[in-house]
C-alpha positions in Angstrom: -14.3 -26.7 16.7 -14.2 -23.1 17.6 -17.1 -20.3 16.2 -15.8 -18.9 12.9 -18.1 -16.0 12.9 -15.9 -14.4 15.3 -12.4 -15.8 15.2 -11.5 -13.9 18.3 -7.9 -14.6 19.9 -8.9 -12.9 23.2 -9.6 -16.0 25.3 -7.6 -19.2 23.8 -4.4 -20.0 22.7 -3.0 -20.6 19.1 -3.4 -24.5 18.9 -5.5 -25.8 16.3 -6.8 -29.3 17.2 -6.8 -31.7 13.8 -7.2 -35.8 13.8 -3.3 -35.3 12.7 -2.4 -33.7 16.2 -2.3 -30.1 17.8 -1.0 -27.3 15.4 0.3 -24.0 16.8 -0.7 -21.5 13.8 -0.4 -17.6 13.6 -1.4 -15.4 10.7 1.3 -13.2 9.1 2.7 -10.6 10.0 1.9 -11.2 13.7 0.3 -8.3 15.0 -0.9 -7.7 18.3 -3.4 -5.4 17.2 -5.0 -8.0 15.0 -7.2 -10.5 17.3 -8.1 -12.7 14.5 -7.1 -16.6 14.4 -5.1 -18.0 11.7 -8.1 -20.7 11.0 -11.7 -20.9 11.4 -14.3 -23.8 11.7 -14.4 -24.4 7.7 -10.6 -25.6 8.0 -11.4 -27.8 11.1 -14.3 -29.2 9.4 -12.7 -30.2 6.3 -9.9 -31.8 8.1 -12.2 -33.9 10.2 -14.1 -35.1 7.1 -10.7 -36.2 5.5 -10.0 -38.2 8.6 -13.5 -39.8 9.0 -14.1 -40.6 5.2 -10.5 -41.9 5.2 -9.7 -40.1 2.1 -6.5 -41.6 0.4 -3.7 -38.8 0.4 -1.1 -40.7 -1.1 -1.3 -38.8 -4.4 -0.7 -35.3 -5.4 -2.7 -33.0 -3.0 -3.6 -29.7 -3.9 -4.9 -26.9 -1.4 -6.3 -24.0 -2.9 -6.7 -20.6 -1.2 -5.4 -21.7 2.2 -5.5 -18.6 3.9 -3.1 -18.9 6.8 -1.5 -22.2 5.8 -3.8 -24.1 8.5 -4.7 -26.8 5.8 -1.5 -27.7 4.7 0.3 -27.6 8.0 -1.9 -29.8 9.0 -1.4 -32.2 5.9 2.4 -31.6 5.8 3.2 -35.4 6.0 1.2 -35.9 2.9 3.6 -33.1 1.1 0.5 -31.4 -0.2 0.8 -28.2 -2.8 -0.3 -24.8 -2.0 -1.4 -22.3 -4.3 -2.3 -18.9 -3.2 -2.7 -15.5 -4.4 -1.7 -14.1 -1.0 1.8 -13.4 -0.2 0.7 -12.9 3.5 -0.8 -16.2 3.4 2.3 -17.9 1.8 4.6 -16.2 4.5 2.5 -17.3 7.3 2.6 -21.1 5.9 6.3 -20.7 5.8 6.4 -19.7 9.3 4.0 -22.1 10.4 5.5 -25.2 8.7 9.1 -24.1 9.7 7.4 -24.0 13.6 6.2 -27.4 12.8 9.5 -28.6 12.0 8.4 -29.3 8.3 11.4 -30.1 5.9 12.0 -27.0 4.0 10.4 -28.2 0.2 8.5 -30.7 1.4 5.4 -28.7 0.7 5.1 -26.8 -2.3 4.3 -23.1 -2.4 3.0 -22.3 -5.6 1.3 -18.5 -6.6 -2.1 -18.2 -8.6 0.4 -16.8 -11.5 2.6 -20.3 -11.5 1.6 -23.2 -13.5 -0.5 -25.7 -11.6 0.3 -29.2 -11.1 -0.2 -31.6 -14.1 -2.1 -34.2 -12.2 -4.3 -33.6 -9.0 -5.9 -36.5 -7.1 -7.2 -34.7 -4.1 -8.3 -30.9 -4.4 -9.1 -28.9 -1.3 -10.6 -25.1 -2.1 -10.9 -22.7 0.6 -13.7 -20.9 -1.1 -12.5 -17.5 -1.8 -14.4 -14.1 -1.1 -13.9 -13.4 -4.8 -16.2 -15.8 -7.3 -13.8 -14.4 -10.1 -10.9 -15.9 -8.4 -12.5 -19.3 -7.8 -13.6 -19.6 -11.5 -9.9 -19.0 -12.5 -8.5 -21.3 -10.1 -11.1 -23.8 -11.1 -10.7 -23.3 -14.8 -6.9 -23.4 -14.7 -7.0 -26.7 -12.5 -9.6 -28.5 -14.5 -7.2 -30.4 -17.1 -5.5 -32.2 -14.2 -8.7 -33.6 -12.5 -9.3 -37.2 -13.4 -12.7 -39.2 -12.9 -11.1 -40.4 -9.3 -10.1 -36.7 -8.2 -11.6 -36.2 -4.9 -13.0 -32.6 -4.8 -13.8 -30.7 -1.6 -14.4 -27.2 -1.2 -14.9 -25.6 2.1 -16.2 -22.1 3.8 -18.4 -20.2 6.2 -21.9 -20.6 5.3 -22.0 -17.1 4.6 -19.3 -17.5 1.8 -20.9 -20.0 0.0 -23.6 -19.4 -2.1 -25.9 -20.7 -4.9 -23.5 -19.1 -7.6 -20.5 -20.7 -5.8 -22.0 -24.5 -6.1 -23.0 -23.4 -9.8 -19.1 -22.9 -10.5 -18.3 -26.0 -9.4 -21.1 -27.8 -11.6 -20.0 -25.9 -14.6 -16.5 -26.8 -14.4 -15.9 -29.7 -12.4 -18.9 -31.8 -12.4 -22.1 -32.9 -10.0 -21.8 -31.1 -7.0 -23.4 -31.1 -3.4 -22.9 -29.7 -0.2 -22.7 -30.9 3.5 -25.0 -30.1 6.7 -23.7 -27.0 8.4 -21.3 -27.4 11.4 -20.4 -24.6 13.4 -21.6 -22.0 10.6 -19.2 -23.5 8.2 -20.0 -26.2 5.2 -18.3 -28.2 2.9 -18.7 -28.4 -0.8 -18.5 -32.0 -3.0 -17.7 -32.2 -6.3 -17.2 -35.2 -8.6 -15.2 -34.6 -11.7 -16.9 -35.4 -14.9 -14.4 -36.5 -17.5 -17.1 -35.9 -20.3 -17.4 -32.4 -19.4 -16.1 -29.6 -21.4 -15.2 -26.7 -19.1 -15.6 -23.5 -20.7 -12.5 -21.2 -21.9 -11.1 -19.0 -19.4 -12.1 -15.3 -19.6 -9.5 -14.2 -17.3 -7.5 -11.9 -17.3 -10.6 -9.4 -18.6 -9.9 -5.6 -19.9 -11.6 -2.7 -20.1 -11.3 1.3 -21.2 -11.3 4.1 -18.5 -14.5 6.3 -18.9 -14.0 9.9 -20.0 -14.6 11.5 -16.7 -10.8 10.8 -15.4 -9.4 13.4 -17.9 -8.1 13.7 -21.4 -4.8 11.6 -20.4 -6.7 8.7 -19.0 -9.8 8.5 -21.1 -10.2 5.3 -23.1 -7.0 3.8 -21.9 -6.8 0.1 -21.3 -7.2 -1.3 -17.8 -6.0 -5.2 -17.7 -7.9 -7.0 -14.3 -6.8 -10.7 -13.4 -9.3 -13.0 -11.4 -9.9 -11.9 -7.8 -8.5 -8.0 -8.2 -11.1 -5.8 -6.9 -13.7 -4.3 -9.4 -12.8 -6.3 -12.6 -14.8 -5.0 -15.3 -15.0 -1.4 -14.4 -13.3 1.6 -12.7 -14.3 1.3 -9.1 -15.5 4.7 -7.4 -12.8 5.2 -4.9 -10.3 5.2 -7.7 -11.9 7.2 -10.0 -12.3 10.1 -7.4 -8.7 9.2 -6.5 -7.5 9.8 -10.1 -9.5 13.4 -10.2 -7.4 14.5 -7.3 -3.8 13.3 -7.7 -1.1 15.9 -7.3 1.0 17.1 -9.8 3.7 13.8 -9.9 6.1 16.0 -12.0 7.1 17.8 -8.6 8.0 14.0 -7.1 10.8 11.7 -8.3 10.4 8.3 -7.2 6.6 7.6 -6.4 5.1 4.6 -4.9 1.5 3.0 -5.7 1.0 1.3 -2.4 -1.7 -1.6 -2.8 -1.5 -0.8 -6.6 -4.3 -3.2 -7.5 -4.7 -3.1 -11.3 -1.8 -0.4 -11.3 -4.2 2.4 -12.5 -2.9 4.9 -10.3 0.7 4.4 -10.8 -0.1 4.2 -14.4 -1.4 7.8 -14.6 1.8 9.1 -12.8 3.8 7.0 -15.4 1.6 8.8 -18.3 1.9 12.3 -16.8 5.6 12.1 -16.2 7.7 9.7 -18.2 11.0 10.9 -16.1 9.0 9.5 -12.8 10.3 6.3 -11.1 6.9 4.5 -10.1 7.0 1.4 -7.5 3.9 -0.8 -8.0 3.5 -3.1 -4.8 0.7 -5.3 -3.6 0.4 -8.5 -1.2 -1.6 -10.2 -4.0 0.2 -11.9 -7.1 -3.4 -11.3 -9.4 -3.1 -7.7 -8.6 0.8 -6.9 -9.3 0.3 -9.1 -12.6 -2.8 -6.8 -13.4 -0.8 -3.8 -12.5 2.2 -4.7 -14.8 -0.2 -5.7 -17.6 -1.8 -2.4 -17.4 1.4 -0.4 -17.3 2.3 -2.5 -20.6 -0.7 -2.0 -22.1 -0.3 1.9 -21.9 3.2 2.1 -23.2 4.3 4.4 -20.6 7.7 5.4 -20.7 8.4 6.1 -17.0 10.6 3.3 -15.3 8.7 0.9 -13.2 9.1 -1.9 -10.6 6.6 -4.4 -9.6 6.8 -6.1 -6.2 5.0 -8.5 -4.4 5.0 -8.1 -0.7 3.9 -7.1 2.7 3.2 -3.3 2.0 6.8 -1.6 2.0 8.6 -4.1 3.6 11.9 -4.4 2.1 11.5 -1.1 0.7 14.6 1.1 1.7 14.4 3.8 4.4 14.0 7.5 2.9 13.9 6.3 -0.6 10.4 7.8 -2.0 9.2 11.2 -2.6 5.5 10.2 -2.8 3.4 7.7 -1.9 -0.5 7.4 -3.1 -2.6 4.6 -1.3 -6.2 3.3 -1.3 -5.9 1.0 1.8 -8.2 -2.1 1.8 -10.3 -2.4 5.0 -11.2 -6.0 4.9 -9.2 -9.1 5.7 -11.3 -11.9 4.0 -14.4 -11.5 5.5 -13.5 -9.5 8.5 -13.4 -5.9 8.8 -9.8 -4.3 10.3 -7.8 -1.3 10.1 -4.5 -3.5 10.8 -3.4 -3.4 7.0 -4.2 0.4 6.8 -2.1 1.5 9.8 0.7 -0.9 8.4 0.7 0.8 5.1 0.6 4.5 6.6 3.5 3.2 9.0 5.5 1.9 6.1 4.5 5.1 4.0 6.2 7.3 6.5 9.3 5.3 7.1 10.1 5.2 3.4 9.1 8.6 2.6 12.4 11.4 2.5 11.9 14.5 4.6 9.2 17.0 3.1 8.0 13.4 0.8 4.1 13.3 1.1 1.3 10.7 1.7 -1.9 10.8 -0.3 -4.5 8.3 0.6 -8.4 7.6 -0.6 -10.7 6.1 1.9 -14.4 5.8 2.7 -15.0 9.2 4.8 -16.3 6.9 7.9 -13.2 5.1 8.4 -11.6 8.4 9.9 -8.0 7.8 8.5 -7.2 11.5 9.3 -7.1 10.4 13.2 -4.2 7.8 12.2 -2.2 10.1 9.7 -2.1 12.7 12.7 -0.8 10.5 15.3 1.9 9.1 12.8 2.9 12.1 10.7 1.8 15.0 13.2 -0.5 16.3 10.4 -3.2 15.6 7.8 -5.2 17.6 5.3 -8.0 17.2 3.6 -7.3 17.4 -0.2 -11.2 16.7 -1.6 -14.1 15.1 -0.3 -17.8 14.2 -1.4 -20.5 12.2 0.8 -18.4 9.0 0.4 -15.0 9.5 0.1 -12.0 11.8 1.1 -8.6 12.6 -0.2 -6.0 12.8 2.7 -2.6 14.5 2.4 0.2 13.9 5.1 3.6 15.2 5.2 6.7 13.4 6.5 8.4 16.6 8.5 
């Protein structure tokens, strides 16, 4: 097994060895700057366990949170169902299955916004970073479990906490863990038919604070599980909202990496004549953005799109792009996503169009913006955050 603590691709190929053979796997999109593997030791540990324990796989096998399709690709002969919140993970899975010659449709690819299967005989859970997303997924799947369902979770040791185990115990039934192997651990939960899971609290709602200005103060926000900062406005977005441009000077505006849609909704409320595109790679995020927009009765024309940044958006079709880019991919720190977002923004902006970015000061986004746009101006800053503007010339 590889050591999942680094996931470095610098000294090996892309072949994952499993009890069902070797599988060539890649992440999506394939980026030479991204040195991360499409699997880690926790995927290998789970697959080895299924083979060693001869877990029956002839029923309905559901794989939740499979990050790049490693699990469903290895188990493709058993026609599993994948449930993911990530557009990138789903596209990686499609590419990996196609490379393996798997017949299209033999593996069902569902999102976290789709109804789950009515019956689950084997449930495999790749523990997500978000405990809220895990809670929502388990609560949605609980009615489909039965006394004979095999439930196995997997993750790196640093991803599995006491709270993770308590969640399985509360929603599924008695739970225990394995020994650690290559810094990975398994979770075993035995479904208890007598257990009555609690009501699903997701999505959550809250009201915006007063310090974001009279236009937004007290406005409702809707967050589906797994979307960043579910119960309050995060401090980066709060800072961004205080320094947004006068969006009435722009026609078509993009909320890139929209999260719960607060930024794009602010644009729509300020200018009912605007056209706003909300886009994110998370199905939960885009559902949250649409719910937030609808809850505020914004009058602008809006489009909600799940995708890889601005892929598929026409060139030179936007006047303003607003962006709060992530700098993590699961547990790994990377600037690959921000670079793709900035590159995409430059492509879709019309001449004279503007990209406004908020980010942690230490990330040095101004360097990347100058490389791409030839310019970058500091709009506002404090000890933690900066708002930067780049103009397409």
